[in-house]
C-alpha positions in Angstrom: 113.3 96.2 125.4 112.2 99.8 126.9 112.5 103.3 125.4 112.1 106.3 127.7 111.3 110.0 127.5 112.8 112.6 129.5 110.9 115.3 130.0 113.7 117.9 130.5 115.7 117.3 127.4 112.7 116.2 125.4 114.4 112.9 124.2 113.8 109.3 123.8 116.3 106.6 124.8 116.4 102.9 125.0 118.3 101.0 127.9 120.3 98.2 126.0 123.3 98.5 125.4 125.3 97.9 122.1 122.1 98.0 119.5 121.5 100.9 117.2 118.0 101.7 117.3 115.7 103.7 114.9 112.3 104.9 115.0 109.9 106.3 112.1 109.7 106.8 108.7 112.9 108.6 108.4 115.0 106.5 110.4 115.3 108.7 113.7 117.8 106.9 116.0 117.1 106.4 119.6 120.5 106.2 121.6 121.2 104.4 124.6 121.5 106.2 127.7 122.4 104.3 130.9 120.4 106.1 133.8 116.5 106.3 133.4 115.8 107.1 136.4 111.8 107.9 137.0 111.4 108.7 133.4 108.6 107.4 131.3 108.8 103.8 130.1 107.2 102.4 127.1 108.0 99.0 126.1 108.9 98.5 122.2 108.9 95.7 120.1 112.3 95.2 117.5 111.0 95.1 114.1 113.5 94.6 110.9 116.2 96.9 110.9 116.0 97.4 114.8 113.1 99.5 113.8 110.1 100.9 116.2 106.9 101.4 114.5 105.7 104.1 114.8 101.7 105.3 114.1 100.4 108.6 114.5 96.6 109.2 114.8 95.8 112.6 113.2 93.0 114.7 114.2 92.5 118.5 115.1 92.4 120.9 117.9 89.9 121.5 120.1 90.5 124.2 122.6 86.8 123.0 124.3 88.7 120.1 125.4 91.0 119.5 128.4 93.2 117.7 126.4 93.3 120.4 123.5 93.0 117.7 121.2 89.6 117.2 119.3 88.1 113.8 117.9 87.0 110.3 119.3 90.0 110.4 122.6 88.3 106.9 123.7 88.8 105.2 120.2 92.7 107.5 120.2 93.2 105.8 124.1 92.0 102.4 123.7 94.0 102.3 120.0 97.2 103.7 121.7 97.1 101.8 124.5 96.6 98.5 122.5 99.2 99.3 120.2 101.6 99.6 123.0 100.8 96.1 124.3 102.7 95.1 121.1 105.2 97.2 121.4 104.3 99.5 118.6 104.6 103.2 119.3 101.2 105.1 118.8 100.5 109.3 119.4 98.0 111.6 118.6 99.2 114.8 116.6 97.5 117.6 114.7 99.0 119.4 111.6 99.9 122.2 113.9 102.0 119.7 115.7 103.6 117.9 113.0 105.2 121.0 111.6 106.8 122.0 114.7 110.3 122.1 115.3 111.0 119.6 116.4 107.9 117.5 116.1 105.2 117.2 118.9 102.5 114.6 119.5 100.2 113.5 122.4 101.2 110.4 124.6 98.2 109.0 126.6 99.5 108.0 130.1 97.4 105.3 131.7 98.9 106.5 135.2 97.7 109.5 134.8 94.7 109.1 132.3 95.9 111.7 130.8 97.4 113.0 127.4 100.9 114.6 127.5 102.7 116.4 124.9 106.1 115.2 123.8 108.3 115.3 121.1 108.0 112.6 118.8 109.6 110.9 115.4 108.0 111.3 112.0 105.3 108.4 111.6 105.5 105.3 109.5 102.0 105.1 109.3 98.9 108.0 109.3 95.7 106.9 110.6 93.7 109.9 109.5 90.9 110.6 112.0 90.1 114.0 111.4 86.8 114.7 112.6 85.4 117.0 110.5 84.8 117.8 106.7 86.2 121.3 106.7 89.3 120.3 108.3 90.0 118.0 105.3 89.1 121.0 102.8 91.3 123.4 104.3 94.6 124.0 102.5 96.8 123.3 105.3 95.5 119.5 104.8 96.3 119.7 101.4 99.9 120.3 102.3 100.2 117.5 105.1 98.7 115.3 101.9 101.8 116.3 99.8 104.3 116.2 102.9 103.2 112.7 103.7 103.3 111.8 99.9 107.0 113.8 100.1 108.1 111.6 102.6 106.7 108.1 101.9 104.7 108.3 105.0 101.4 105.8 104.6 98.1 107.5 104.7 95.5 105.1 105.9 92.4 106.8 104.7 92.9 109.8 102.8 89.2 111.4 103.3 85.6 111.6 104.3 83.4 110.0 101.2 81.1 112.5 99.4 77.7 110.2 99.1 77.3 111.1 95.8 80.5 110.4 94.7 80.4 107.4 96.3 77.1 106.3 94.5 78.9 107.2 90.8 81.6 105.2 91.5 80.3 102.0 92.9 77.9 102.7 89.9 80.4 103.3 87.2 82.0 99.7 88.5 78.7 97.9 87.6 79.1 95.0 89.7 77.4 96.4 92.7 74.2 98.1 90.3 71.8 96.1 91.6 72.5 96.7 95.6 72.5 100.5 94.7 69.3 102.2 95.3 68.5 104.9 92.7 70.2 108.3 93.3 70.5 111.5 91.9 72.2 114.8 92.8 70.3 117.8 93.9 73.1 120.1 91.8 70.5 119.3 88.9 67.2 120.0 90.7 65.4 120.1 87.5 65.5 116.4 87.6 64.0 116.2 90.9 60.5 116.4 90.2 60.5 113.5 87.4 62.8 111.5 89.7 60.2 112.1 92.8 56.7 111.7 90.6 58.5 108.3 89.2 59.3 107.1 92.8 56.6 108.5 94.7 59.0 107.9 97.8 62.5 109.2 98.2 65.1 110.0 101.0 66.7 113.3 100.7 70.5 112.7 102.2 72.9 115.4 102.6 75.9 114.5 100.4 78.6 115.2 103.0 76.3 114.0 106.5 76.7 111.8 108.7 75.1 109.1 111.6 71.5 109.9 110.2 71.9 113.9 110.6 69.8 116.2 107.7 67.8 113.2 106.8 64.1 113.8 105.3 61.8 111.5 103.5 59.4 113.2 100.4 56.4 110.9 100.3 53.4 111.5 97.4 50.1 110.5 100.0 46.8 108.9 98.3 44.9 112.2 97.8 48.1 114.1 96.0 49.9 115.4 98.5 53.1 115.7 99.8 54.7 114.7 103.4 58.0 115.9 104.0 59.6 114.6 107.1 62.6 114.8 109.4 63.4 113.0 112.7 61.5 115.2 114.6 58.8 117.2 112.2 56.0 116.2 109.2 55.3 119.0 107.2 52.5 118.8 104.3 52.3 120.6 100.8 49.7 120.6 98.2 52.2 119.8 95.4 55.5 119.5 94.3 56.2 123.0 93.2 55.3 124.4 96.5 57.4 121.8 98.5 60.4 122.8 96.5 59.8 126.4 96.9 60.0 126.1 100.6 63.0 124.1 100.9 65.1 124.7 97.7 67.4 126.8 99.3 68.5 124.9 102.2 68.3 121.7 100.1 70.8 123.3 97.1 73.0 125.0 100.3 73.9 122.0 101.9 74.3 119.6 98.9 71.7 116.8 98.8 71.2 114.0 97.1 67.9 112.1 96.2 67.6 108.1 96.7 64.8 106.0 96.1 63.2 105.0 99.3 63.8 100.9 100.0 60.8 99.4 101.0 62.5 97.5 104.2 62.4 94.4 106.0 60.9 94.5 109.3 61.4 92.7 112.8 58.4 93.7 115.5 57.5 96.3 113.1 60.7 98.3 112.9 63.3 98.5 110.0 66.6 97.4 110.6 69.9 97.5 108.8 73.5 96.1 108.7 76.6 97.5 109.9 79.6 96.0 109.1 83.4 96.7 109.7 85.9 96.1 107.2 89.8 96.1 107.2 92.2 95.1 104.0 94.3 92.2 105.1 96.8 90.7 102.4 95.1 91.8 99.4 91.6 91.6 100.4 88.8 93.5 101.9 87.7 91.0 105.0 84.6 91.3 106.8 85.8 91.9 110.8 82.6 92.9 112.2 79.2 92.6 111.6 75.9 94.2 113.8 72.4 95.1 113.1 70.6 98.8 113.9 66.9 98.7 114.7 64.9 101.7 114.4 62.5 102.6 117.3 61.2 106.4 117.8 61.3 106.9 114.0 61.6 104.9 110.7 63.7 107.3 109.1 66.9 106.2 110.2 68.4 103.3 112.5 71.3 105.2 113.8 71.7 105.0 117.5 72.3 108.7 118.2 68.8 109.1 116.3 67.4 106.5 118.4 68.3 103.4 117.1 68.7 100.1 119.0 71.4 97.2 119.0 69.9 93.9 117.5 71.8 90.5 117.9 73.4 90.2 113.9 73.2 86.3 115.1 69.7 86.5 115.1 69.6 87.0 111.6 73.1 85.6 110.1 72.9 82.9 107.2 75.8 81.4 105.1 74.3 83.3 102.1 74.0 86.3 104.1 77.5 86.0 105.5 78.9 85.5 101.5 76.9 88.3 100.4 78.1 90.7 103.0 81.7 89.6 102.3 81.3 89.9 98.5 79.8 93.5 98.5 82.8 94.5 101.3 85.2 93.3 98.8 84.2 94.9 96.0 83.5 98.3 97.9 87.1 98.1 99.1 88.6 97.6 95.9 86.5 100.3 94.0 86.7 103.0 96.6 90.6 102.5 96.7 90.7 102.4 93.4 88.8 105.9 93.0 89.3 107.7 96.4 92.9 106.2 98.0 93.7 103.5 100.0 90.7 102.6 102.1 92.4 100.5 104.9 89.3 100.2 107.2 85.5 101.4 106.3 82.0 100.3 107.6 79.2 100.3 105.2 75.3 100.3 105.9 73.4 98.0 104.4 70.0 97.9 104.0 67.5 94.9 103.0 63.9 95.3 101.0 61.2 93.1 101.3 62.5 90.9 98.9 65.6 90.1 100.6 68.0 92.3 98.3 70.7 94.3 100.1 71.5 97.9 99.5 74.4 100.0 100.0 73.1 103.2 101.8 76.5 104.4 103.0 80.3 103.8 103.1 82.0 105.5 105.8 85.7 105.8 105.7 86.0 106.6 109.5 83.9 104.3 111.4 82.6 105.6 114.8 83.2 102.9 117.5 80.6 99.8 117.6 78.7 99.5 121.2 79.6 95.3 120.4 82.6 95.0 122.4 83.8 91.7 120.2 83.9 94.1 117.2 85.8 96.7 119.1 88.3 94.4 120.1 88.6 92.8 116.4 89.1 96.3 114.9 92.2 96.8 117.3 93.3 93.4 116.2 93.0 94.2 112.2 94.3 97.7 112.9 97.7 96.7 114.4 97.9 93.7 111.9 97.5 96.3 108.9 100.0 98.5 110.4 102.4 96.2 110.5 101.5 94.7 107.0 101.9 98.5 105.2 105.3 98.9 106.8 107.1 95.6 106.9 105.5 93.7 104.3 107.2 90.3 104.8 107.1 90.5 108.5 105.1 87.5 109.9 102.4 89.0 112.3 101.4 87.0 114.9 
């Protein structure tokens, strides 16, 4: 069965006589129309109740881009085309387009390789991919949250995660305590001196940062001086007071945490971290992708935008490691969903020390695309299945 979009009337219709068809959470009826000459065709799958499953990918406007929409457009394109192959209507929208009457969204056309603005039904599921934290801090976003709740629209991943709040949530549970390096919040800077002098080597990370941006290390050298390092610069200070007097304004303004530096296990002289992708499925959080990132030009972070490189997970995997990663993923999913709202998808950065203990460095509620094609293919599959599971719980997924 197909539905069609008429650009002139800005209406959807379908081509199967004697069927009442409904789309999205509001059960908006799509009428039958016999003539669909030169109109955009979209194959759809009939779900229970003659329903069309509608997925809205939430992002922000970006006037610098030709399409006018921001965020990871490659991911949006891949996901919308993949869902279309399974008869699911997917579009990108913003808070502005939701408030328009009728509602507008951006549909990707494979024929023209472009995003086209069309009238769309309210979604069953909102996949939150707002690209910047500021977008979620606005009053408009809070209005969106209220709107979704009022219309019983599933919000898939409600927010970015603050690193320190994440640490607090995971620590309170207790089951993951051994996987969490000691961490303090710099909003209480009087503690930092004692913390540093106890550990001698710490990381300073922005609580609301990502991709390794803004990370520093602070190390006490054998002669008692301090080495303060970023990805590109190294500074020396005679003592902690000199370091703090110079850097406190910038650290306190942005909001940092301090974390004990884990002495990492190395391969070929370089540190490495595990990157695992996780999806919710039938009551469990399942590891759906495993990758490894290895540092190259610097040893502060392994993120590929900061010079890290891919390393095959298969060269490191064991049954024991697979089991440990699965246990961490399950506990993280349960704890963080309980604290922050349903996380259907997330990734975890996990380090390993010289004794083989695993440490959680970060949980990302809006994972970037993985460079491994197999992981990305798995991601699209599990997102599709989860969208169906959340909307039609009793549906058998093929």
